[in-house]
C-alpha positions as CSV (number, residue, x, y, z in Angstrom):
1,X,0.2,0.2,0.0
2,X,1.9,3.2,-1.0
3,X,1.6,5.7,1.6
4,X,-0.6,9.5,1.9
5,X,1.4,12.0,-0.2
6,X,1.2,13.5,3.8
7,X,3.3,11.2,5.3
8,X,6.0,12.1,3.0
9,X,5.6,15.7,3.8
10,X,5.3,15.2,7.9
11,X,8.3,11.8,8.0
12,X,11.0,14.5,8.3
13,X,9.3,17.3,9.7
14,X,8.7,14.5,12.7
15,X,12.6,13.4,12.7
16,X,13.6,16.8,13.1
17,X,11.1,17.8,15.8
18,X,12.1,15.1,17.8
19,X,16.1,15.6,17.4
20,X,16.0,19.3,17.8
21,X,12.6,20.9,19.7
22,X,13.4,21.8,23.5
23,X,10.4,19.7,24.6
24,X,11.7,16.4,22.6
25,X,10.6,13.8,25.0
26,X,14.5,12.3,23.8
27,X,15.5,15.2,25.9
28,X,14.2,13.8,28.9
29,X,16.3,12.2,31.1
30,X,15.8,8.4,31.8
31,X,15.6,5.7,35.0
32,X,19.1,4.2,34.1
33,X,18.8,1.9,37.7
34,X,18.1,-2.2,37.3
35,X,15.7,-3.5,35.6
36,X,13.8,-5.6,38.9
37,X,11.4,-3.9,40.5
38,X,10.4,-5.4,44.1
39,X,6.7,-4.1,45.8
40,X,6.7,-5.9,49.4
41,X,4.8,-9.1,50.7
42,X,4.8,-12.8,49.7
43,X,4.2,-15.2,46.6
44,X,5.2,-12.7,44.3
45,X,3.3,-12.5,41.0
46,X,6.0,-11.7,38.4
47,X,5.3,-9.4,35.9
48,X,7.8,-8.9,32.2
49,X,6.9,-5.1,30.3
50,X,8.9,-5.4,27.0
51,X,8.8,-2.0,24.8
52,X,9.4,1.3,24.4
53,X,7.5,4.3,25.6
54,X,6.1,5.0,29.1
55,X,8.0,1.7,30.1
56,X,11.3,3.2,30.1
57,X,11.4,5.9,32.7
58,X,11.4,9.3,30.9
59,X,11.3,12.1,33.2
60,X,12.5,10.5,36.1
61,X,15.7,8.6,37.4
62,X,15.0,5.6,39.1
63,X,12.3,2.5,37.9
64,X,11.0,2.8,41.1
65,X,9.1,6.6,39.9
66,X,8.1,5.5,37.0
67,X,5.5,2.9,35.1
68,X,7.4,-0.4,36.6
69,X,7.9,0.8,40.3
70,X,4.3,2.4,40.2
71,X,2.2,-0.9,38.7
72,X,4.4,-3.3,40.9
73,X,3.2,-1.8,44.4
74,X,-0.5,-0.9,42.3
75,X,-0.7,-4.7,41.6
76,X,0.5,-5.8,45.2
77,X,-2.5,-3.2,46.3
78,X,-5.1,-4.9,44.5
79,X,-3.8,-8.7,44.7
80,X,-2.0,-8.5,48.2
81,X,0.4,-10.2,47.5
82,X,3.8,-8.9,46.2
83,X,4.6,-8.1,43.2
84,X,8.2,-8.7,40.6
85,X,8.1,-6.8,37.8
86,X,11.6,-7.3,35.3
87,X,11.7,-4.8,32.2
88,X,13.4,-5.2,29.0
89,X,13.1,-1.7,27.6
90,X,14.6,1.0,25.5
91,X,13.1,4.0,24.0
92,X,14.2,3.3,20.4
93,X,12.5,-0.6,20.2
94,X,10.0,-1.4,17.9
95,X,8.1,-4.2,17.8
96,X,10.1,-5.9,14.6
97,X,12.7,-5.7,16.7
98,X,10.8,-6.8,20.0
99,X,11.6,-10.7,19.2
100,X,15.1,-10.2,19.2
101,X,15.0,-8.6,22.5
102,X,13.3,-12.0,24.1
103,X,16.0,-14.0,23.6
104,X,17.1,-15.6,26.6
105,X,14.4,-14.6,28.6
106,X,13.1,-17.7,29.7
107,X,9.1,-16.5,29.5
108,X,7.8,-19.4,32.1
109,X,9.0,-17.2,34.7
110,X,6.5,-15.2,34.8
111,X,2.4,-14.8,35.0
112,X,2.1,-11.6,33.1
113,X,3.2,-10.2,30.3
114,X,3.2,-6.6,29.2
115,X,3.9,-5.2,25.6
116,X,4.0,-1.5,24.9
117,X,4.9,-0.9,21.4
118,X,4.0,1.2,18.8
119,X,5.0,4.8,19.7
120,X,7.9,4.7,17.5
121,X,5.7,3.1,14.7
122,X,3.7,5.9,15.0
123,X,5.9,8.6,15.2
124,X,7.3,6.7,11.8
125,X,4.0,6.7,9.9
126,X,4.7,2.9,9.6
127,X,2.4,1.3,7.1
128,X,-0.5,-0.4,8.3
129,X,0.4,-3.7,6.9
130,X,4.5,-3.5,8.0
131,X,2.5,-2.9,11.7
132,X,0.8,-6.2,11.3
133,X,3.4,-8.1,10.0
134,X,5.9,-7.2,12.9
135,X,3.6,-7.3,15.5
136,X,1.9,-10.4,14.3
137,X,5.4,-11.9,14.6
138,X,6.2,-10.3,17.9
139,X,2.6,-12.1,19.7
140,X,3.3,-15.3,18.0
141,X,6.7,-15.8,19.1
142,X,5.4,-14.7,22.7
143,X,2.2,-17.0,22.3
144,X,5.1,-20.1,21.3
145,X,7.1,-19.8,24.6
146,X,5.2,-18.6,27.3
147,X,3.0,-20.8,29.3
148,X,-0.9,-21.2,29.1
149,X,-1.5,-20.1,32.1
150,X,0.3,-16.5,31.2
151,X,-1.7,-13.5,30.0
152,X,0.0,-11.1,27.5
153,X,-1.6,-7.6,28.4
154,X,-0.6,-5.6,24.6
155,X,-0.6,-1.8,25.4
156,X,-2.7,0.3,23.1
157,X,-0.1,2.7,20.6
158,X,0.0,5.8,22.5
159,X,-1.9,9.3,21.1
160,X,0.9,12.5,20.8
161,X,-1.5,15.2,19.8
162,X,-2.4,16.0,23.5
163,X,1.2,16.9,23.9
164,X,1.1,21.1,23.4
165,X,4.5,21.2,22.2
166,X,4.0,18.5,19.4
167,X,3.2,20.5,16.0
168,X,-0.3,20.7,16.1
169,X,-0.2,19.4,12.9
170,X,1.6,17.1,12.6
171,X,0.4,15.6,15.9
172,X,-3.5,15.0,14.4
173,X,-1.6,13.0,10.8
174,X,0.2,10.9,13.8
175,X,-2.8,10.4,16.0
176,X,-4.8,8.9,12.6
177,X,-1.7,6.5,11.7
178,X,-2.8,5.2,16.2
179,X,-5.7,5.1,15.9
180,X,-5.2,2.3,12.5
181,X,-2.7,1.0,14.4
182,X,-4.4,0.3,17.3
183,X,-7.4,-0.8,15.2
184,X,-5.3,-3.8,13.6
185,X,-3.7,-4.2,17.1
186,X,-7.1,-5.4,18.4
187,X,-7.8,-7.7,15.8
188,X,-4.7,-9.5,16.2
189,X,-4.8,-9.8,20.0
190,X,-8.7,-10.6,19.3
191,X,-7.7,-14.3,17.9
192,X,-5.0,-15.3,20.5
193,X,-6.4,-16.2,23.2
194,X,-4.5,-15.9,26.5
195,X,-3.8,-12.0,25.0
196,X,-5.5,-8.9,26.0
197,X,-5.6,-5.4,24.5
198,X,-5.8,-2.7,26.9
199,X,-6.7,0.7,25.3
200,X,-5.4,4.1,26.2
201,X,-7.3,5.3,29.1
202,X,-10.2,7.6,27.6
203,X,-9.6,10.7,29.8
204,X,-5.4,10.9,28.3
205,X,-4.2,14.5,28.7
206,X,-1.0,15.7,28.0
207,X,1.2,16.1,31.6
208,X,4.5,16.0,31.7
209,X,6.0,12.4,32.2
210,X,6.8,12.5,36.1
211,X,6.4,10.2,39.0
212,X,2.6,10.8,39.4
213,X,1.5,10.5,35.7
214,X,3.7,7.0,36.1
215,X,1.5,6.5,38.8
216,X,-1.9,7.3,37.1
217,X,-0.6,5.1,33.9
218,X,0.2,2.0,35.5
219,X,-3.8,1.9,38.0
220,X,-5.7,0.5,34.8
221,X,-2.8,-1.9,33.7
222,X,-2.8,-3.3,36.8
223,X,-6.4,-3.8,37.2
224,X,-6.3,-5.5,34.0
225,X,-3.8,-7.8,35.4
226,X,-5.2,-8.3,38.6
227,X,-8.7,-9.6,37.1
228,X,-6.7,-12.1,35.2
229,X,-4.0,-13.9,38.0
230,X,-5.7,-17.0,39.8
231,X,-5.8,-16.4,43.6
232,X,-5.6,-19.6,44.0
233,X,-2.4,-20.6,42.3
234,X,-0.1,-23.2,43.8
235,X,2.9,-21.3,42.4
236,X,4.6,-20.1,46.1
237,X,4.4,-24.5,47.3
238,X,4.9,-26.1,44.4
239,X,8.1,-27.4,43.7
240,X,8.8,-26.2,39.9
241,X,11.7,-27.5,37.0
242,X,15.4,-25.8,37.3
243,X,17.0,-25.7,34.7
244,X,20.4,-26.9,36.2
245,X,22.9,-26.3,33.5
246,X,22.1,-22.4,33.7
247,X,21.7,-22.7,37.1
248,X,25.2,-23.8,37.7
249,X,26.8,-21.7,34.8
250,X,24.8,-18.3,36.5
251,X,25.9,-19.9,40.1
252,X,29.8,-20.6,38.2
253,X,29.9,-16.8,37.3
254,X,28.9,-15.5,40.7
255,X,31.4,-17.6,42.3
256,X,34.3,-16.5,40.4
257,X,33.4,-13.0,40.9
258,X,33.1,-13.8,44.4
259,X,36.5,-15.5,45.0
260,X,37.4,-16.5,48.6
261,X,37.7,-13.4,50.0
262,X,35.3,-12.0,52.7
263,X,31.8,-10.1,52.3
264,X,31.5,-8.1,55.6
265,X,28.7,-6.3,53.5
266,X,26.6,-9.8,53.2
267,X,27.7,-10.9,57.0
268,X,25.9,-7.5,58.2
269,X,23.5,-8.9,55.7
270,X,23.1,-12.3,57.4
271,X,23.5,-11.1,61.4
272,X,20.7,-8.8,60.4
273,X,18.6,-11.3,59.7
274,X,20.1,-13.2,62.7
275,X,19.0,-11.0,64.9
276,X,15.9,-10.3,63.2
277,X,14.1,-13.0,63.3
278,X,16.1,-14.1,66.9
279,X,17.0,-17.5,65.1
280,X,20.7,-19.5,66.3
281,X,21.3,-19.2,62.9
282,X,21.3,-17.7,59.5
283,X,23.1,-18.2,56.8
284,X,23.4,-17.3,52.6
285,X,23.8,-20.6,50.8
286,X,24.6,-21.2,47.7
287,X,23.8,-24.6,45.9
288,X,25.9,-26.5,43.7
289,X,25.7,-29.5,41.8
290,X,26.2,-31.6,44.9
291,X,26.8,-29.5,47.8
292,X,25.6,-26.8,49.8
293,X,27.5,-24.3,51.0
294,X,27.4,-21.1,53.1
295,X,28.7,-18.2,52.0
296,X,28.0,-16.4,55.1
297,X,27.1,-17.6,58.2
298,X,26.2,-15.5,61.7
299,X,25.6,-18.0,64.8
300,X,27.9,-21.1,64.0
301,X,31.1,-22.0,61.9
302,X,30.1,-22.3,58.1
303,X,29.1,-26.0,57.3
304,X,29.0,-28.0,53.6
305,X,26.1,-30.0,53.2
306,X,25.0,-33.0,50.7
307,X,22.5,-31.4,48.2
308,X,20.0,-34.1,48.7
309,X,20.5,-33.0,52.5
310,X,20.0,-29.5,52.1
311,X,17.3,-27.7,52.8
312,X,18.0,-24.4,50.8
313,X,17.6,-27.3,47.7
314,X,13.8,-27.6,47.9
315,X,13.9,-23.8,48.5
316,X,15.2,-23.1,45.2
317,X,12.5,-25.1,43.3
318,X,10.5,-22.7,44.4
319,X,9.1,-19.1,43.8
320,X,8.4,-18.3,47.0
321,X,9.8,-18.4,50.8
322,X,9.7,-22.3,52.5
323,X,9.3,-23.0,55.8
324,X,9.4,-26.0,58.2
325,X,8.3,-24.9,61.9
326,X,9.9,-28.5,63.0
327,X,11.6,-30.8,60.8
328,X,11.7,-33.2,62.8
329,X,8.3,-34.3,62.9
330,X,8.7,-34.2,59.2
331,X,9.3,-37.5,58.0
332,X,10.9,-35.3,54.0
333,X,13.6,-33.8,56.6
334,X,13.6,-35.6,60.4
335,X,16.4,-38.4,58.7
336,X,18.7,-35.2,57.4
337,X,22.1,-35.3,59.5
338,X,21.6,-31.4,60.5
339,X,18.0,-32.7,61.8
340,X,19.1,-35.8,63.7
341,X,22.9,-35.1,64.5
342,X,24.5,-31.7,65.1
343,X,23.7,-28.9,65.2
344,X,19.6,-30.3,65.7
345,X,17.9,-28.3,63.4
346,X,13.9,-28.0,63.9
347,X,13.1,-24.7,62.7
348,X,14.1,-23.4,59.3
349,X,12.8,-20.5,56.7
350,X,14.8,-19.7,53.0
351,X,13.7,-17.7,50.4
352,X,15.9,-18.2,47.1
353,X,18.0,-16.0,46.0
354,X,18.1,-15.3,42.1
355,X,20.9,-14.1,39.4
356,X,19.9,-11.1,37.2
357,X,18.1,-13.9,34.4
358,X,16.3,-15.6,37.1
359,X,18.3,-18.6,37.9
360,X,17.8,-19.4,41.5
361,X,21.7,-20.1,42.5
362,X,21.1,-20.0,46.3
363,X,19.1,-18.9,49.3
364,X,18.8,-16.9,52.2
365,X,17.9,-18.8,55.6
366,X,17.2,-18.7,59.1
367,X,17.4,-21.6,61.4
368,X,16.4,-22.4,64.7
369,X,17.2,-25.2,67.1
370,X,13.6,-24.6,69.0
371,X,10.4,-25.3,66.4
372,X,8.6,-22.1,65.8
373,X,6.1,-20.7,64.2
374,X,6.5,-18.3,61.2
375,X,4.5,-15.3,60.1
376,X,3.0,-13.7,56.9
377,X,4.7,-10.4,58.6
378,X,7.8,-12.8,58.7
379,X,7.9,-14.0,55.4
380,X,7.8,-11.0,54.0
381,X,10.5,-9.5,55.9
382,X,12.4,-12.3,54.8
383,X,11.5,-11.9,51.4
384,X,12.9,-8.1,51.7
385,X,16.2,-9.2,53.4
386,X,17.0,-11.8,50.7
387,X,16.0,-9.4,47.7
388,X,18.8,-6.8,49.7
389,X,20.9,-10.3,49.7
390,X,20.6,-10.9,46.1
391,X,20.9,-6.6,44.8
392,X,24.2,-7.5,47.0
393,X,25.4,-10.2,45.3
394,X,24.7,-9.4,41.6
395,X,26.0,-5.2,41.5
396,X,28.6,-5.4,38.9
397,X,26.5,-8.7,36.8
398,X,24.0,-7.5,34.2
399,X,21.0,-9.5,33.1
400,X,22.6,-11.6,31.0
401,X,25.8,-12.4,33.2
402,X,28.5,-9.9,31.7
403,X,30.2,-7.6,34.5
404,X,29.3,-4.2,34.1
405,X,30.5,-0.7,35.4
406,X,29.1,0.2,38.6
407,X,25.0,-0.2,38.7
408,X,24.7,0.0,35.2
409,X,22.1,-2.8,33.6
410,X,21.7,-4.1,30.4
411,X,18.0,-2.7,29.3
412,X,18.8,1.0,30.3
413,X,17.1,3.2,27.6
414,X,20.0,5.6,26.2
């Protein structure tokens, strides 16, 4: 299909405005911190955001204040459960680039996938047929790799005419094209039962990108997601298969980087866990192929135990916490050497530690020689400390395992 003459004229004008105008969103500050966001609680729902536009965090310096952070908190407020949000975003990403951006991302880890595409195509005045081809390929790729229980939410292509800084005539041209793209998007999503189209808010009006506007954008998305999550799903109490070769590679990368040096900051986090829960001991463990080792321990000397007798080996097979209130009364654990012999463990609570690419390589755990109860508030606190340990251990590693400088991460928007 031939492009209208107006598109031929408008394209270079749009590009010129984007590259030169002091009001261009391409000149806005963008969030460049960790692409992993966490809202407090237990039994986390896991959400992946992929794409361009709002998800990149333009106008704020941290994703906590952008759409991902607000989405995590809004979803937790609706479900009463924790929420983890991971992002794979780039301000210049297009739907055609979407499948390549997801290479290596295990979609089976997520309860929901949010696709935010089309802003760049709308501004480029892409032909609708080309958009349909690109988006269809992306949706097919996601549908083919995501579990049947994972719902994909496709956000509408945004409008631009409400921005008073964007030239009005160009805004009308872009928005007419966005309407056509959204019509095609609705039809493509309607043909895929595991996908949901999320329209732009009806009262949409231009507001400078900031934390309050991201909060308003996140609310309807969270409402759509929460209504399609199964509250009875057994993710937090059901063992899940591990990709053992990938898990071992992630662990080996970490252990090579850590070396044998002492880690006072990690030891402080471990001691904080022991004191918070008032337990005999606390540990950060790493689960190797045959053994479990304690990278950091408070309250005892480090132990190495066979993996088949490791509580933490059970923990890393879960997406949430593991609690054993009295191991001596549980036939699954009563014969473990640390239960039947020294140090005589009765109580255990652990939360998995994940590498940036989602491999569960170990756990933060607290143990006691007396049986005890473990509340929902305790589980929330344990998860919060485990996430702090996770951030510390992987502070110099990117999402694909490569070393990075400082706190920089992959998928930062340039």
